[in-house]
C-alpha positions as CSV (number, residue, x, y, z in Angstrom):
1,X,-2.9,-3.2,-21.6
2,X,-2.8,-5.6,-18.7
3,X,-0.7,-4.5,-15.8
4,X,0.8,-7.2,-13.5
5,X,1.0,-7.4,-9.8
6,X,4.7,-7.0,-9.2
7,X,6.4,-8.3,-6.1
8,X,10.0,-7.7,-4.9
9,X,11.9,-10.5,-3.3
10,X,15.0,-10.7,-1.2
11,X,15.0,-14.2,0.3
12,X,13.5,-13.2,3.6
13,X,10.4,-14.6,5.4
14,X,8.7,-11.2,4.8
15,X,9.3,-11.4,1.0
16,X,7.9,-15.0,0.9
17,X,4.8,-13.7,2.6
18,X,4.7,-10.9,0.0
19,X,4.9,-13.4,-2.8
20,X,2.0,-15.4,-1.4
21,X,-0.1,-12.2,-0.9
22,X,0.7,-11.0,-4.4
23,X,-0.2,-14.3,-6.0
24,X,-3.6,-14.5,-4.3
25,X,-4.3,-10.9,-5.3
26,X,-3.2,-11.6,-8.9
27,X,-5.6,-14.6,-9.1
28,X,-8.5,-12.6,-7.7
29,X,-8.0,-9.8,-10.2
30,X,-7.2,-12.1,-13.1
31,X,-3.7,-10.5,-13.6
32,X,-0.3,-11.9,-14.2
33,X,2.3,-12.0,-11.4
34,X,5.8,-10.5,-11.9
35,X,8.5,-11.5,-9.5
36,X,11.6,-9.3,-9.4
37,X,14.9,-9.1,-7.5
38,X,16.7,-5.8,-7.4
39,X,20.3,-6.7,-7.3
40,X,23.2,-4.4,-6.4
41,X,25.7,-6.6,-8.2
42,X,28.4,-8.8,-6.5
43,X,29.8,-7.5,-3.2
44,X,33.4,-7.8,-2.2
45,X,33.0,-8.8,1.4
46,X,36.1,-10.6,2.8
47,X,35.4,-14.3,3.2
48,X,32.0,-14.1,1.4
49,X,30.9,-15.9,-1.7
50,X,32.6,-15.0,-5.0
51,X,31.0,-13.0,-7.7
52,X,29.8,-16.0,-9.8
53,X,28.2,-17.6,-6.7
54,X,26.4,-14.4,-5.9
55,X,25.2,-14.0,-9.4
56,X,23.9,-17.6,-9.5
57,X,22.0,-16.9,-6.2
58,X,20.5,-13.7,-7.6
59,X,19.3,-15.5,-10.7
60,X,17.9,-18.4,-8.7
61,X,16.0,-16.4,-6.1
62,X,13.1,-15.0,-8.3
63,X,12.8,-18.4,-10.1
64,X,12.4,-20.2,-6.8
65,X,9.7,-17.7,-5.8
66,X,7.9,-18.2,-9.1
67,X,7.9,-22.0,-8.5
68,X,6.4,-21.5,-5.1
69,X,3.6,-19.3,-6.6
70,X,2.8,-21.7,-9.4
71,X,2.7,-24.6,-6.9
72,X,-0.1,-22.8,-5.1
73,X,-1.9,-21.4,-8.2
74,X,-1.4,-23.6,-11.2
75,X,-3.2,-21.4,-13.7
76,X,-1.5,-18.2,-12.6
77,X,0.8,-16.5,-15.2
78,X,4.1,-15.9,-13.5
79,X,7.3,-14.2,-14.7
80,X,10.6,-13.9,-12.8
81,X,13.6,-11.6,-13.4
82,X,16.6,-9.8,-11.9
83,X,16.5,-6.0,-12.2
84,X,19.9,-4.4,-12.8
85,X,20.8,-1.0,-11.3
86,X,20.2,0.5,-7.9
87,X,17.4,-1.0,-5.9
88,X,15.5,2.3,-5.6
89,X,15.6,3.2,-9.3
90,X,14.8,-0.3,-10.5
91,X,11.9,-0.9,-8.1
92,X,10.5,2.6,-8.6
93,X,10.7,2.0,-12.4
94,X,8.8,-1.4,-11.9
95,X,5.8,0.5,-10.5
96,X,5.3,2.4,-13.7
97,X,3.5,-0.5,-15.4
98,X,2.3,-2.4,-12.3
99,X,-1.1,-2.6,-10.8
100,X,0.7,-2.6,-7.5
101,X,4.2,-3.3,-6.1
102,X,4.2,-5.7,-3.2
103,X,7.1,-5.8,-0.7
104,X,7.8,-7.6,2.5
105,X,7.9,-5.5,5.7
106,X,9.0,-6.2,9.2
107,X,6.3,-5.6,11.7
108,X,6.6,-2.4,13.7
109,X,10.0,-1.6,12.2
110,X,11.9,-0.8,9.0
111,X,11.3,-2.5,5.7
112,X,13.8,-5.4,5.3
113,X,16.3,-6.7,2.9
114,X,17.3,-4.3,0.1
115,X,14.8,-1.8,1.5
116,X,16.4,-1.0,4.8
117,X,15.9,2.5,6.1
118,X,16.0,5.3,3.6
119,X,15.9,3.0,0.5
120,X,12.5,1.8,1.5
121,X,11.3,5.2,2.2
122,X,12.4,6.4,-1.2
123,X,10.7,3.5,-3.1
124,X,7.4,4.2,-1.4
125,X,7.8,8.0,-1.7
126,X,8.7,7.9,-5.4
127,X,6.5,5.0,-6.7
128,X,4.2,5.8,-9.5
129,X,1.5,3.5,-8.2
130,X,0.4,1.6,-5.0
131,X,3.0,-0.1,-2.9
132,X,1.6,-2.9,-0.6
133,X,3.6,-3.9,2.5
134,X,3.1,-7.4,3.9
135,X,4.3,-8.8,7.2
136,X,6.0,-12.2,7.6
137,X,3.1,-13.6,9.6
138,X,0.4,-12.7,7.0
139,X,-1.9,-15.6,6.3
140,X,-4.9,-16.1,3.8
141,X,-7.2,-16.4,6.8
142,X,-6.8,-12.7,7.5
143,X,-8.7,-12.0,4.3
144,X,-11.7,-14.0,5.5
145,X,-15.2,-12.5,5.2
146,X,-16.0,-10.0,7.9
147,X,-12.7,-8.1,7.8
148,X,-12.9,-4.8,6.0
149,X,-10.8,-2.8,3.6
150,X,-10.1,0.4,5.7
151,X,-9.2,3.5,3.7
152,X,-8.4,7.0,4.8
153,X,-10.0,10.0,3.2
154,X,-8.9,13.6,3.6
155,X,-9.5,16.9,1.9
156,X,-11.6,17.4,-1.2
157,X,-13.1,14.4,-3.1
158,X,-10.4,14.5,-5.8
159,X,-7.6,14.5,-3.1
160,X,-8.4,10.9,-2.1
161,X,-9.6,9.5,-5.5
162,X,-6.6,7.2,-6.1
163,X,-6.8,5.6,-2.6
164,X,-10.5,5.1,-2.8
165,X,-10.3,3.6,-6.2
166,X,-7.7,1.1,-5.0
167,X,-9.7,0.2,-1.9
168,X,-13.0,-0.3,-3.8
169,X,-11.3,-2.3,-6.6
170,X,-9.7,-4.5,-4.0
171,X,-12.9,-5.0,-2.1
172,X,-14.8,-5.8,-5.3
173,X,-12.2,-8.5,-6.2
174,X,-12.4,-10.0,-2.7
175,X,-16.2,-9.6,-2.0
176,X,-15.3,-7.5,1.0
177,X,-16.7,-4.3,2.5
178,X,-15.0,-0.9,2.7
179,X,-14.8,1.4,5.7
180,X,-13.9,4.9,4.6
181,X,-12.4,6.9,7.5
182,X,-12.2,10.7,7.8
183,X,-10.5,12.2,10.9
184,X,-10.9,15.8,11.9
185,X,-9.6,18.2,14.5
186,X,-10.4,21.8,15.4
187,X,-8.3,24.3,13.4
188,X,-6.8,27.4,15.1
189,X,-9.4,30.2,15.5
190,X,-7.4,32.5,13.2
191,X,-7.9,29.9,10.4
192,X,-11.6,30.7,10.1
193,X,-12.7,33.1,7.5
194,X,-16.2,34.6,7.2
195,X,-16.9,32.3,4.3
196,X,-15.8,29.2,6.1
197,X,-17.8,30.2,9.2
198,X,-20.9,30.6,7.0
199,X,-20.4,27.1,5.5
200,X,-19.9,25.6,9.0
201,X,-23.1,27.3,10.2
202,X,-25.0,25.9,7.2
203,X,-23.7,22.4,7.9
204,X,-24.6,22.5,11.6
205,X,-21.1,22.4,12.9
206,X,-17.7,20.7,12.4
207,X,-18.7,17.1,12.6
208,X,-21.8,17.4,10.3
209,X,-19.6,19.3,7.9
210,X,-17.0,16.5,8.0
211,X,-19.7,13.8,7.5
212,X,-21.0,15.8,4.5
213,X,-17.5,16.1,3.0
214,X,-16.9,12.4,3.4
215,X,-20.3,11.5,1.8
216,X,-19.5,13.6,-1.2
217,X,-16.1,11.9,-1.6
218,X,-17.5,8.4,-1.3
219,X,-20.6,8.9,-3.5
220,X,-18.9,8.4,-6.9
221,X,-17.4,5.1,-5.7
222,X,-20.7,3.9,-4.3
223,X,-22.2,4.4,-7.7
224,X,-19.3,2.7,-9.5
225,X,-19.2,-0.3,-7.2
226,X,-22.8,-0.8,-6.0
227,X,-22.0,-4.4,-4.9
228,X,-19.5,-3.2,-2.3
229,X,-20.9,-2.6,1.2
230,X,-19.6,0.8,2.5
231,X,-19.4,2.3,6.0
232,X,-18.6,6.0,6.4
233,X,-16.8,6.7,9.6
234,X,-15.9,10.1,11.0
235,X,-14.0,10.6,14.2
236,X,-12.2,13.5,15.9
237,X,-8.5,13.0,16.3
238,X,-5.3,12.6,14.4
239,X,-5.7,10.7,11.2
240,X,-2.9,8.2,12.0
241,X,-4.3,7.4,15.5
242,X,-7.9,7.1,14.2
243,X,-6.8,4.7,11.4
244,X,-4.6,2.6,13.7
245,X,-7.5,2.3,16.1
246,X,-9.4,0.4,13.4
247,X,-6.5,-1.7,12.2
248,X,-7.7,-4.8,14.2
249,X,-10.8,-5.1,12.0
250,X,-9.0,-4.6,8.7
251,X,-7.7,-7.2,6.2
252,X,-6.0,-4.3,4.4
253,X,-5.4,-0.7,5.2
254,X,-5.1,1.9,2.4
255,X,-3.5,5.3,2.9
256,X,-2.5,8.0,0.5
257,X,0.8,9.7,0.6
258,X,2.0,13.1,-0.5
259,X,5.8,12.8,-0.8
260,X,7.8,15.7,0.7
261,X,11.2,16.4,-0.8
262,X,14.1,17.6,1.3
263,X,17.9,17.9,0.9
264,X,18.3,14.3,2.1
265,X,15.7,12.8,-0.2
266,X,12.0,12.1,-0.3
267,X,10.0,11.8,2.9
268,X,6.6,10.2,3.4
269,X,3.8,12.0,5.3
270,X,3.2,11.3,9.0
271,X,-0.1,9.4,8.5
272,X,1.3,7.0,5.9
273,X,4.4,6.5,8.0
274,X,2.5,5.7,11.2
275,X,0.1,3.3,9.5
276,X,2.7,1.4,7.5
277,X,5.0,0.9,10.5
278,X,2.3,0.0,13.1
279,X,-0.7,-1.6,11.4
280,X,-0.7,-5.4,11.9
281,X,-2.3,-6.1,8.5
282,X,-1.0,-5.4,5.0
283,X,-0.9,-1.7,4.1
284,X,-1.3,-0.2,0.7
285,X,0.4,3.2,0.2
286,X,-1.1,5.0,-2.8
287,X,0.3,8.1,-4.3
288,X,-2.0,11.1,-4.9
289,X,-3.2,11.4,-8.5
């Protein structure tokens, strides 16, 4: 079954940039593009448009976005629709059969439109697949040769498999290189066990052990995508800071998230939160498998 690239629109400059990004990605991957608008239903604001006018606008918005996409990519298969129900539930549901959900994002701030504040956090935290955030100033030139796909790797190889898969598939479709980043810091002394100390001694210390762990995580993807140039990068520091220090060389940053649930809803981990709010390039947030 072919899964589309799905993009959510809301009429903002950010969502127009998201449509353009999603259309280019759909063309590169040979996938259809699905454009959706998650509508709350008519509002009852005093002095605002009546319900019929609001409904007409809601129906017209994704259709106008579809026309824009087909004007740029005549052979692209595009569908447009309005999703009923709450924006969180409908957008999360849209990720179940999508290769990725693409949304507009305001630079260095909250996600805009129907994704303001906690709504945006919930969509990203509960999505079944990757969510890509695109700034209003994103341009095709940022995908030019020489800029890398930067992806974070942490933990055991299986822990980062979903993020690495998305990064390598994107790089293969674009003819781009991948930089896989592993950040490390010294754990508290009491965290060491005799077994872990023995493994560290055999590896020659913390940094060689981290490089070995990174190489083991990357190896299956090198074999699966031999045409993709790969750089393995290890640096001491917090993962968010290390990734953001490399954002200037990236055409896309890929981070994984492990959603944390609390009494007030789902929360995104600190690394994904930092990168998606402060990286100047598009950011893909990929759920752990």
